C-alpha positions in Angstrom: 9.5 28.2 42.8 10.5 31.2 45.0 13.4 31.8 47.4 14.3 34.8 49.6 18.0 35.7 50.2 19.4 39.0 51.5 16.1 40.7 51.0 15.9 39.7 47.3 13.2 37.5 46.0 14.3 35.1 43.3 11.7 33.5 41.2 12.5 30.5 39.0 9.6 29.0 37.1 10.4 25.9 35.2 7.9 24.5 32.7 8.4 20.8 31.9 6.5 18.8 29.3 6.9 15.1 29.2 7.8 13.8 25.7 5.2 11.7 23.9 6.3 8.1 24.1 6.0 5.9 21.0 3.5 3.0 21.1 4.7 -0.2 22.7 7.0 -2.0 20.3 6.1 -5.3 22.1 2.4 -4.7 21.4 3.0 -3.6 17.8 5.1 -6.8 17.3 2.3 -8.9 18.7 -0.2 -7.3 16.4 2.0 -7.9 13.4 2.6 -11.6 14.3 -1.1 -12.3 15.2 -2.8 -10.4 12.5 -0.2 -11.4 9.8 -0.7 -15.1 10.8 -4.5 -14.9 10.5 -4.3 -13.0 7.2 -1.8 -15.5 5.8 -3.9 -18.5 6.7 -7.0 -17.0 5.1 -5.1 -16.3 1.9 -3.6 -19.8 1.9 -7.0 -21.5 2.1 -8.1 -19.5 -0.9 -5.0 -20.2 -3.0 -3.9 -23.7 -2.1 -5.5 -25.8 -4.8 -4.0 -23.5 -7.4 -0.6 -23.7 -5.7 -0.8 -27.5 -5.9 -1.4 -27.3 -9.6 1.5 -24.8 -10.0 3.9 -27.1 -8.1 2.9 -30.1 -10.2 3.4 -28.2 -13.4 6.8 -26.9 -12.3 8.0 -30.3 -11.1 7.4 -32.4 -14.2 10.7 -34.3 -15.0 12.6 -32.8 -17.9 13.6 -36.2 -19.2 10.0 -37.5 -19.7 7.1 -36.3 -21.9 5.1 -33.6 -20.2 2.2 -35.1 -18.3 0.0 -32.0 -18.3 -0.8 -29.7 -21.2 -1.5 -26.8 -19.0 -3.0 -25.7 -15.7 -6.6 -26.7 -16.6 -5.5 -30.1 -17.7 -3.5 -30.5 -14.5 -6.5 -29.5 -12.4 -8.8 -31.9 -14.3 -6.4 -34.9 -14.0 -5.7 -34.2 -10.3 -9.3 -33.8 -9.4 -10.3 -37.0 -11.3 -7.6 -38.9 -9.6 -7.8 -37.6 -6.0 -10.8 -35.3 -5.7 -10.8 -32.0 -3.8 -8.8 -33.6 -1.0 -5.9 -34.3 -3.3 -5.7 -30.6 -4.3 -5.5 -29.7 -0.6 -2.8 -32.4 0.1 -0.1 -31.2 2.3 -1.9 -28.0 3.4 -0.8 -28.4 7.1 2.8 -27.4 6.3 1.9 -24.4 4.1 -0.8 -23.2 6.6 2.0 -23.0 9.1 4.2 -21.5 6.5 1.6 -18.9 5.6 1.4 -17.9 9.3 5.2 -17.7 9.6 5.7 -16.0 6.2 3.1 -13.2 6.7 3.8 -12.5 10.3 7.6 -12.3 9.5 6.9 -10.1 6.5 4.7 -7.6 8.2 6.7 -7.5 11.4 10.1 -7.1 9.8 8.8 -4.7 7.2 7.3 -2.3 9.9 10.4 -2.7 12.1 12.9 -2.0 9.3 10.8 0.9 8.0 10.6 2.4 11.5 14.4 2.0 12.0 15.2 3.8 8.7 12.7 6.5 9.4 14.0 7.3 12.9 17.6 7.2 11.7 17.5 9.1 8.5 14.2 11.0 8.4 12.2 13.3 10.7 9.0 12.0 12.3 6.8 14.2 10.1 8.5 13.4 6.8 6.9 10.7 4.7 9.3 8.0 3.6 10.3 7.9 -0.1 9.0 5.1 -2.2 12.6 3.7 -2.6 12.9 3.3 1.2 9.6 1.3 1.2 10.9 -1.0 -1.5 14.2 -1.4 0.4 12.3 -2.3 3.5 10.2 -4.8 1.6 13.3 -6.5 0.1 15.0 -6.7 3.5 11.8 -8.2 5.1 11.6 -10.8 2.3 15.3 -11.9 2.7 14.7 -12.4 6.5 11.5 -14.3 5.9 13.2 -16.7 3.4 15.2 -18.3 6.2 12.0 -19.4 8.0 10.1 -20.3 4.8 12.5 -22.7 3.0 12.1 -25.7 5.3 8.3 -25.3 5.3 8.1 -25.1 1.5 10.4 -28.1 1.2 8.0 -30.3 3.0 5.0 -28.8 1.2 6.4 -29.3 -2.3 7.3 -33.0 -1.5 3.8 -33.7 -0.2 2.2 -32.1 -3.2 4.1 -34.1 -5.8 4.4 -37.4 -4.0 1.1 -38.9 -5.1 2.0 -38.0 -8.7 5.0 -40.4 -8.9 4.1 -43.2 -6.4 1.2 -45.5 -5.9 2.1 -45.6 -2.2 0.0 -43.5 0.2 1.6 -40.0 0.5 3.6 -39.7 3.8 2.6 -37.1 6.4 4.7 -34.0 7.2 6.3 -35.6 10.3 7.5 -38.6 8.3 8.9 -36.4 5.6 10.7 -34.3 8.2 12.3 -37.4 9.6 13.3 -38.6 6.1 14.9 -35.3 5.2 16.8 -35.2 8.4 18.1 -38.8 8.0 19.2 -38.2 4.4 20.7 -34.7 4.5 20.9 -33.6 8.1 19.7 -30.3 9.5 21.0 -28.4 6.5 18.8 -30.5 4.2 15.8 -28.5 5.2 17.3 -25.4 3.6 17.7 -27.1 0.2 16.5 -24.6 -2.3 17.3 -21.6 -0.1 18.9 -19.7 -2.9 15.7 -19.8 -4.9 13.6 -18.8 -1.9 16.0 -16.0 -1.1 15.9 -14.6 -4.6 12.1 -15.0 -4.8 11.4 -13.5 -1.3 13.9 -10.6 -1.5 12.7 -9.4 -4.9 9.2 -10.5 -4.2 9.1 -8.7 -0.9 10.2 -5.5 -2.7 7.5 -6.1 -5.4 4.8 -7.1 -2.9 5.1 -4.2 -0.5 6.2 -1.8 -3.3 3.1 -2.8 -5.3 0.8 -2.3 -2.4 2.3 1.0 -1.3 2.5 2.3 -4.8 -1.1 1.6 -5.8 -2.3 2.8 -2.4 -0.4 6.1 -2.9 -2.0 6.4 -6.3 -5.5 6.1 -4.8 -4.7 8.6 -2.1 -3.3 11.1 -4.6 -6.8 11.2 -6.3 -8.7 11.5 -3.0 -10.9 14.6 -2.7 -9.2 17.6 -1.2 -11.5 17.4 1.8 -10.0 14.0 2.6 -6.3 14.5 3.4 -3.9 11.7 2.4 -2.5 11.5 6.0 -4.0 11.6 9.4 -3.0 14.2 12.1 -0.4 11.6 13.3 1.1 11.6 9.8 -0.2 8.0 9.3 -1.8 7.3 5.9 -5.6 7.4 6.0 -7.3 4.0 5.5 -8.4 3.3 2.0 -11.8 2.1 0.9 -12.3 -1.6 1.0 -12.3 -2.0 -2.8 -9.1 0.1 -3.0 -7.4 -2.0 -0.4 -8.3 -5.1 -2.3 -7.1 -3.7 -5.7 -3.8 -2.6 -4.1 -3.4 -6.1 -2.6 -4.2 -7.8 -5.9 -1.6 -5.7 -7.7 0.9 -6.6 -5.0 0.3 -10.3 -5.4 0.6 -10.3 -9.2 3.8 -8.2 -9.0 5.3 -10.6 -6.4 4.6 -13.7 -8.4 5.3 -12.6 -12.0 8.6 -10.8 -11.6 10.5 -13.6 -9.8 8.6 -16.7 -10.9 11.6 -18.4 -12.5 13.4 -18.5 -9.1 10.3 -20.3 -7.7 10.2 -22.8 -10.6 13.8 -23.7 -10.1 13.3 -24.0 -6.3 10.3 -26.3 -6.7 12.2 -28.6 -9.0 15.3 -28.6 -6.7 13.2 -29.4 -3.6 11.3 -32.3 -5.3 14.2 -33.9 -7.2 14.3 -36.9 -4.8 10.6 -37.4 -5.4 10.5 -37.0 -9.1 13.8 -38.7 -9.8 15.5 -35.9 -11.7 18.8 -36.0 -10.0 21.8 -36.5 -12.2 24.3 -39.4 -11.7 23.2 -39.8 -8.2 24.3 -36.3 -7.3 22.2 -33.5 -6.0 21.9 -30.6 -8.3 22.4 -26.9 -7.4 20.1 -24.0 -8.0 22.2 -22.9 -11.0 22.5 -26.3 -12.6 18.8 -26.9 -12.4 18.1 -23.5 -13.9 20.7 -24.1 -16.6 19.3 -27.5 -17.6 15.7 -26.2 -17.6 16.7 -23.2 -19.8 18.5 -25.4 -22.3 15.6 -27.9 -22.7 12.5 -25.8 -22.4 13.6 -22.1 -22.5 11.7 -19.3 -21.0 8.5 -21.2 -21.3 9.8 -23.8 -18.9 10.8 -21.2 -16.4 7.3 -19.7 -16.4 5.3 -22.9 -16.5 2.3 -22.4 -14.3 2.8 -18.7 -14.0 -0.6 -17.8 -15.3 -2.5 -19.8 -12.7 -0.2 -18.5 -10.0 -0.8 -14.9 -10.8 -4.6 -15.6 -11.1 -4.7 -17.1 -7.6 -2.3 -14.6 -6.1 -4.6 -11.6 -6.9 -7.5 -12.6 -4.6 -5.2 -14.2 -2.1 -3.0 -11.1 -1.6 -6.1 -8.9 -1.7 -7.6 -10.8 1.2 -4.3 -10.9 3.1 -3.8 -7.1 3.0 -7.5 -6.4 3.7 -7.7 -8.8 6.7 -4.4 -7.5 8.1 -5.3 -3.8 7.7 -8.8 -4.4 9.0 -7.6 -6.2 12.1 -5.0 -3.5 12.9 -7.5 -0.6 12.4 -10.1 -2.4 14.6 -7.7 -3.3 17.4 
């Protein structure tokens, strides 16, 4: 730009460079919701028969002799009585729950992680592992609010056929029953157990995946940098993604399994008739009674089969999610 005034020539050159805009948050949120939902439903189809066995083991009344000697005995009796269809009873609710859970987990995890990074760290600085664990815990606590009502219906459908000769009611009938008996807050019965499990489990799930992934990247050849030019971690090999996902699933389920056991018993007490003196029990009273009668073994009943099914399930969830995001 040049201007002439009183015989003097003034030159003012201004060089402007537009800042690089971050990717559309709306598009990223859509990807998290869509891809997390697909990944969650794939994982649920793989794990659901094992989840049915787990809930039936957890929900055995403490005032009666145990019906099952272990997961294999429970699987055998359930299959003989109802066939494969019985092991998939109530899958409609958890399929919706898997879509909600994983979309919420991936979306809130990325959002919280990005907020912490933009607030406390520079764009080129990798986040500490502790921040990733904190982001996972926060995402789990948020997800628990959406997950408790879905798990309530799922658990009651899974155990209904075990205690009644009447045909198991569908999810809509159970929703109406819960609302009539306990009102809208009745759907959040067992929220304390879900909150503890999902908060700690979210930290363990994402922490396990990020930790094992970082370990694999640390041993990558020098020619393959651990991060891309945009400072994003480079994709892992397929088998490494699946191993990291399997480690995440086992960590999630094992560390906070007692909270899930108490939650399942609390949510099915109307079905299995374990309420005391006509009064609904609390999370802490159920846990206390279970500890007194069966000890640590009762709190971890069904844990082995749960960890066994969570390894392939979580491996597929992370692999499908990461694969869809890298492709699209």
